[in-house]
C-alpha positions in Angstrom: -3.5 -16.4 -0.7 -6.2 -15.8 -3.3 -6.2 -12.5 -5.0 -9.6 -10.7 -5.1 -10.4 -8.1 -7.8 -13.3 -5.9 -6.8 -15.1 -3.7 -9.3 -13.7 -0.5 -7.8 -10.2 -2.0 -7.8 -10.4 -2.7 -11.5 -11.7 0.8 -12.3 -9.1 2.5 -10.1 -6.2 0.8 -11.8 -7.8 1.4 -15.2 -7.8 5.1 -14.3 -4.2 4.9 -13.2 -3.3 3.3 -16.6 -5.2 6.2 -18.4 -3.3 8.8 -16.4 0.1 7.1 -17.1 -0.8 7.0 -20.8 -1.7 10.6 -20.8 1.6 11.6 -19.0 3.6 9.6 -21.6 1.6 11.3 -24.4 2.0 14.8 -22.9 5.8 14.4 -22.6 6.0 14.2 -26.4 4.1 17.4 -27.1 5.5 20.7 -26.0 2.2 22.6 -25.9 0.9 20.1 -23.3 4.1 20.0 -21.3 4.4 23.8 -20.9 1.3 24.3 -18.7 2.3 21.5 -16.4 5.8 23.0 -16.1 4.1 26.2 -14.9 2.1 24.1 -12.3 5.1 22.5 -10.7 7.0 25.7 -10.4 4.7 27.0 -7.7 5.6 26.1 -4.1 2.0 25.8 -3.0 1.2 23.6 -6.0 4.1 21.3 -5.4 3.3 20.9 -1.7 -0.3 20.2 -2.6 0.8 17.6 -5.2 2.9 15.8 -2.6 -0.1 15.6 -0.3 -2.3 14.3 -3.1 0.3 11.7 -4.1 0.7 10.5 -0.5 -3.1 10.0 -0.3 -3.1 8.3 -3.7 -0.4 5.8 -2.8 -2.3 4.9 0.4 -5.4 4.4 -1.6 -3.7 2.2 -4.2 -2.2 0.0 -1.5 -5.7 -0.4 -0.1 -7.0 -1.4 -3.5 -5.0 -4.6 -3.8 -7.1 -7.2 -2.1 -6.7 -10.9 -1.3 -8.0 -13.6 1.0 -5.6 -15.5 3.2 -5.4 -19.3 3.1 -6.6 -21.1 6.2 -4.3 -23.7 7.8 -4.7 -27.2 6.3 -6.5 -29.7 8.5 -5.9 -33.5 8.6 -7.4 -35.1 5.5 -8.1 -31.8 3.8 -7.2 -31.8 0.1 -8.4 -28.4 -1.1 -7.1 -25.1 0.3 -9.8 -23.1 2.1 -9.6 -19.3 2.3 -10.7 -16.9 4.9 -14.0 -15.1 4.4 -12.4 -11.7 5.2 -10.9 -9.8 2.3 -7.8 -7.8 3.3 -5.5 -5.5 1.4 -1.8 -4.7 1.2 -2.4 -1.7 3.4 -3.7 -4.0 6.1 -0.5 -6.0 5.9 1.6 -2.8 6.3 -0.6 -1.6 9.3 0.1 -4.9 11.0 -2.0 -5.8 14.1 -3.7 -2.4 14.1 -7.0 -3.8 12.9 -7.0 -6.7 15.4 -6.1 -4.7 18.5 -9.7 -4.3 19.7 -10.5 -3.0 23.1 -13.7 -3.4 25.1 -15.1 0.1 24.4 -14.1 3.8 24.3 -10.6 4.9 25.1 -9.0 8.3 24.7 -5.9 9.0 22.6 -2.8 7.6 24.2 -4.8 6.3 27.1 -4.0 3.2 29.2 -7.5 2.8 30.6 -11.0 2.8 29.3 -12.8 6.1 29.0 -15.6 5.1 31.4 -15.7 3.5 34.8 -16.7 -0.1 35.4 -17.7 -2.0 38.5 -15.3 -4.7 39.5 -15.1 -6.9 42.6 -11.9 -6.6 44.6 -10.0 -9.4 46.3 -11.7 -8.7 49.6 -15.2 -9.0 47.9 -16.0 -5.3 47.8 -17.2 -3.6 44.7 -15.2 -0.7 43.2 -15.7 1.7 40.4 -12.5 2.0 38.4 -11.1 2.7 35.0 -9.9 -0.8 33.7 -6.6 -1.1 32.0 -6.6 -1.5 28.2 -5.8 -4.8 26.7 -3.4 -3.4 24.1 -3.0 0.4 24.6 0.1 0.9 26.9 0.0 -2.7 27.9 3.8 -2.9 27.6 4.3 -0.4 30.5 4.5 -1.6 34.1 3.7 1.8 35.6 1.7 3.8 33.0 1.4 6.9 35.1 5.2 7.5 35.3 6.3 5.8 32.1 3.8 7.0 29.5 5.3 10.4 28.7 8.8 9.0 28.4 7.7 6.1 26.2 5.8 8.4 23.8 8.7 10.8 23.7 11.3 8.1 23.0 9.2 6.5 20.2 8.6 9.9 18.7 12.3 10.7 18.7 13.0 7.3 17.0 10.4 8.2 14.4 12.0 11.5 13.8 15.4 9.9 13.3 14.0 7.4 10.9 12.2 10.1 8.9 15.4 12.2 8.7 17.4 9.2 7.5 14.8 8.4 4.8 14.7 12.1 3.6 18.5 12.4 3.6 18.7 9.3 1.4 16.1 10.6 -1.0 17.9 14.0 -1.0 21.1 12.3 -2.0 19.5 10.3 -4.7 17.7 13.3 -6.1 20.9 15.3 -6.0 22.7 12.6 -8.0 20.0 12.5 -10.6 19.7 16.3 -11.0 23.5 16.6 -11.0 23.8 14.2 -13.9 20.9 16.0 -15.7 22.4 19.5 -15.2 26.0 18.3 -15.7 27.1 20.0 -12.5 27.7 17.1 -10.1 25.6 16.0 -7.2 27.2 18.4 -4.6 26.4 21.4 -6.7 22.8 20.1 -7.4 22.3 19.5 -3.7 23.5 23.1 -2.9 21.1 24.6 -5.5 18.2 22.7 -4.0 19.1 23.7 -0.5 19.2 27.4 -1.5 15.9 27.1 -3.5 17.6 28.1 -6.8 15.8 25.5 -9.0 12.9 26.0 -11.3 11.0 23.2 -9.6 10.8 23.9 -5.8 12.4 20.6 -4.8 13.1 22.0 -1.3 9.4 22.5 -0.7 8.6 19.0 -2.0 11.2 17.4 0.3 10.0 19.4 3.3 6.4 18.4 2.7 7.4 14.8 2.0 9.4 14.8 5.3 6.3 15.7 7.2 4.4 12.7 5.8 7.3 10.4 6.2 7.6 11.5 9.9 3.8 10.9 10.3 4.2 7.4 8.8 7.1 6.7 11.1 5.1 7.9 14.1 2.3 5.4 13.1 4.8 2.6 12.8 6.4 3.3 16.2 3.4 4.4 18.2 0.3 2.7 16.8 1.6 -0.8 17.5 1.5 -0.2 21.3 -0.8 2.9 21.6 -4.2 3.9 20.3 -3.0 7.2 18.8 -6.6 8.4 18.1 -8.3 6.3 20.7 -10.9 3.7 20.1 -14.6 3.9 19.2 -17.7 2.4 20.9 -16.9 -1.2 20.0 -13.2 -0.8 20.8 -11.8 -0.5 17.3 -8.8 1.7 16.6 -9.9 5.1 15.2 -6.6 5.7 13.4 -7.0 2.5 11.5 -10.5 3.5 10.4 -9.3 6.9 9.4 -6.5 5.6 7.2 -8.8 2.9 5.6 -11.3 5.7 4.8 -8.8 7.3 2.4 -9.5 4.8 -0.3 -13.3 5.4 -0.1 -12.8 9.2 -0.4 -10.5 8.7 -3.4 -12.8 6.3 -5.1 -15.8 8.6 -4.7 -13.8 11.5 -6.0 -12.1 9.9 -9.0 -14.6 7.3 -10.3 -17.5 9.8 -10.0 -15.6 12.3 -12.0 -14.8 9.6 -14.6 -18.6 9.0 -15.0 -19.4 12.7 -15.1 -16.9 13.8 -17.8 -18.3 12.2 -20.9 -21.8 13.6 -20.3 -20.6 17.1 -19.4 -17.9 17.5 -22.1 -19.7 16.1 -25.2 -23.2 17.3 -24.4 -21.9 20.8 -23.5 -19.9 21.1 -26.8 -22.8 19.8 -28.9 -25.2 22.2 -27.3 -23.0 25.2 -27.8 -21.8 24.3 -31.3 -24.9 23.0 -33.1 -27.4 25.2 -31.3 -31.0 24.9 -32.5 -33.0 21.8 -31.5 -29.9 20.1 -30.3 -29.3 22.9 -27.8 -33.0 22.8 -26.8 -33.0 19.1 -26.1 -29.8 19.2 -24.0 -30.9 22.2 -22.1 -34.2 20.5 -21.3 -32.4 17.4 -20.2 -30.1 19.1 -17.6 -32.8 21.6 -16.5 -35.1 18.7 -15.8 -32.4 16.8 -13.9 -31.5 20.0 -11.9 -35.1 20.4 -10.9 -35.1 17.1 -9.0 -33.5 17.4 -5.5 -30.2 15.6 -5.7 -30.3 14.1 -2.3 -33.8 12.6 -2.9 -32.7 11.1 -6.3 -29.6 9.6 -4.8 -31.5 8.3 -1.8 -34.1 6.6 -4.0 -31.5 5.0 -6.3 -29.4 3.8 -3.4 -32.4 2.3 -1.6 -33.5 0.5 -4.8 -30.0 -0.9 -5.1 -30.0 -1.9 -1.4 -33.3 -3.8 -1.9 -31.9 -5.6 -4.9 -28.8 -6.7 -2.9 -30.9 -7.8 0.0 -33.1 -10.0 -2.3 -30.1 -11.6 -4.1 -27.6 -12.5 -1.4 -26.3 -15.4 -3.5 -24.5 -12.9 -5.8 -21.9 -12.0 -3.2 -19.3 -14.4 -1.7 -18.1 -11.9 0.9 -19.4 -8.8 2.7 -16.6 -6.8 1.0 -18.0 -7.6 -2.5 -21.5 -6.5 -1.4 -20.2 -3.2 0.1 -18.0 -2.6 -3.0 -21.0 -2.9 -5.3 -22.9 -0.3 -3.3 -19.9 2.0 -3.4 -19.7 1.6 -7.2 -23.4 2.2 -7.6 -23.1 5.4 -5.5 -20.3 6.6 -7.8 -22.5 6.1 -10.8 -25.4 7.9 -9.3 -23.3 10.8 -8.2 -21.7 11.0 -11.7 -25.1 11.0 -13.4 -26.5 13.8 -11.1 -23.4 16.1 -11.0 -22.5 16.7 -14.7 -25.0 19.5 -15.3 -23.0 22.4 -13.9 -19.9 21.6 -16.0 -22.1 21.0 -19.1 -23.7 24.4 -18.7 -20.3 26.1 -18.4 -18.9 24.3 -21.5 -22.0 25.2 -23.5 -21.5 28.9 -22.8 -17.8 28.8 -23.6 -18.5 26.8 -26.8 -21.1 29.4 -27.9 -18.3 32.0 -27.7 -15.6 29.9 -29.4 -17.7 28.9 -32.4 -17.9 32.6 -33.4 -14.1 33.0 -33.6 -12.4 33.2 -37.0 -10.5 29.9 -37.0 -13.6 28.0 -36.3 -15.6 29.9 -38.9 -12.8 29.3 -41.4 -12.7 25.5 -40.7 -16.5 25.4 -41.2 -16.2 27.4 -44.4 -13.6 25.0 -45.8 -15.9 22.0 -45.2 -14.0 20.5 -42.3 -16.1 17.7 -40.6 -18.1 18.7 -37.6 -16.5 16.0 -35.4 -13.0 17.3 -36.4 -13.9 20.9 -35.4 -15.2 19.7 -32.1 -12.2 17.5 -31.3 -9.3 19.6 -32.8 -10.5 23.2 -32.4 -13.0 23.4 -29.6 -12.0 20.6 -27.1 -8.3 21.8 -26.7 -9.6 25.3 -25.8 -12.0 23.9 -23.3 -9.5 21.6 -21.5 -8.5 24.2 -18.9 -12.1 24.4 -17.8 -12.4 20.6 -17.7 -9.2 20.2 -15.7 -10.2 22.9 -13.2 -13.7 21.4 -12.8 -12.3 17.9 -12.4 -10.1 18.9 -9.4 -12.7 21.2 -7.8 -15.5 18.6 -8.2 -13.2 16.0 -6.6 -13.2 18.1 -3.5 -16.9 18.5 -3.6 -17.5 14.8 -4.1 -15.3 13.9 -1.1 -17.4 16.2 1.0 -20.7 14.9 -0.6 -19.8 11.4 0.5 -19.6 12.6 4.1 -22.9 14.3 3.9 -24.7 11.4 2.2 -23.3 8.9 4.8 -24.4 11.3 7.5 -28.0 11.1 6.3 -27.8 7.4 5.9 -27.8 7.0 2.0 -24.0 6.9 1.5 -21.7 4.0 1.4 -22.5 0.7 3.1 -22.3 0.8 6.9 -19.5 -1.8 6.8 -17.4 0.3 4.6 -14.9 2.5 6.4 -15.4 6.1 5.3 -15.1 9.6 6.8 -18.8 10.0 6.4 -19.6 6.9 8.4 -17.1 8.1 11.1 -18.7 11.5 11.3 -22.2 9.9 11.4 -21.2 7.7 14.3 -19.4 10.7 16.0 -22.6 12.6 15.9 -24.0 10.3 18.6 -20.8 10.1 20.5 -20.6 13.9 20.9 -23.9 13.9 22.8 -22.8 11.5 25.5 -21.2 12.4 28.8 -18.2 12.5 29.0 -18.0 13.6 25.3 -16.1 11.4 22.8 -14.5 13.9 20.4 -11.5 12.1 18.9 -13.4 10.2 16.1 -14.8 13.4 14.7 -11.4 15.1 15.0 -9.6 12.3 13.2 -12.1 12.1 10.3 -12.2 15.9 9.9 -8.4 16.3 9.9 -7.7 13.7 7.2 -10.6 15.0 5.1 -9.7 18.6 5.5 -6.1 17.9 4.5 -7.2 16.1 1.3 -9.8 18.7 0.3 -7.5 21.7 1.0 -4.6 20.1 -1.1 -7.0 19.4 -4.0 -8.3 23.0 -3.9 -4.8 24.5 -3.8 -3.7 22.3 -6.7 -6.9 23.3 -8.7 -5.9 27.0 -8.3 -2.5 26.3 -9.8 -3.9 24.2 -12.6 -6.4 27.1 -13.5 -3.6 29.6 -13.5 -1.4 27.5 -15.8 -4.0 26.2 -18.2 -6.2 29.3 -18.7 -5.2 30.8 -22.1 -6.1 34.3 -21.1 -3.8 34.2 -18.0 -1.0 32.7 -20.1 -1.4 35.5 -22.6 -1.1 38.1 -19.8 2.0 36.4 -18.4 
């Protein structure tokens, strides 16, 4: 195989490296560890964190891309590679991407969703629901065997999930028992009773739900279309899982672009005031006066024209779609920093009048030192809260932009593209509802977990709330 590094892949793993570095740095400083300990002591926060980590792992697996080598032909000296770029997640999902039916099929169906005219052996024409090529093809009598087969595979998935969670429970008990010097049995009993500072029981229960869902996918999706198929017969579950990476990239990389503008311009406007404040206010006021959707649409269309006129820059369709995704992140980042900038400006105006800032200024401390050592640490709780909340908004923004046709490329799997296609499917008769349900369910779970985690971060990092506690 030949490894392929897309622009968004490089930025995603660079962001992971930054987060790991921050975690290692925070572990050495008690004033940074204490708020995070408060975060992980809440049951809702821990459950939301497990959900976010599950989505993150799925997105990272989908960010490792490669092209498979083609079979060698007689006389061929150089290895040729396939034009399709696949990921490690595609390998784990197996044949889910290649099990394409003729057209629509409902969840767990064994026939197409619409009737077709076929010619019987006696030469007469009949209107029937044809059997699917892959969905339920292993059953001889789908009418009588379908329920039993689904129940048996679901029980098998439940057993596998229980086995995995019990193994993780034993390993965690051994680790905590050694850490607490109480033995693994005592640690396991404390976790079972919920007597630990960190709600490990809640984390394991939440993780069990996702392990069970993963086991269901492994056992059911190989022989059934769990969420049905779309107009061209592609599996909807596969598209929904592949859309996780797009949502995470939009949420994280856009935030990465937005933060430098918002943080430094907001602090400079609030601290220096005067003409610096006037210029920065004029900048974000002017930017806010332009309709965001129109600005994004104009920028994306300009980028689309450039890509259409320079096709030689892209070896594969995935590289072309990835560049549009990256450009969309940049545009969203440039247009979404104004709200946080205004918030940080107002907070900085208040902080600069406090005694310790006035004292540092009177003693001749450099302006940059005051900004970085005295103001920024007291603004970080606002930054962290805004980052998590904006992540949720950006995931939803991608769905809206793709719905109006100025989002990610049409070949990129995203929840927005699925919802856009489902808009037309909902108007047909009979109605095709499962594409919209699948995209909505996965997106709702991610956004809800991000919002719940943001509430916990706000409660732990806000200095006023800490003082009250």
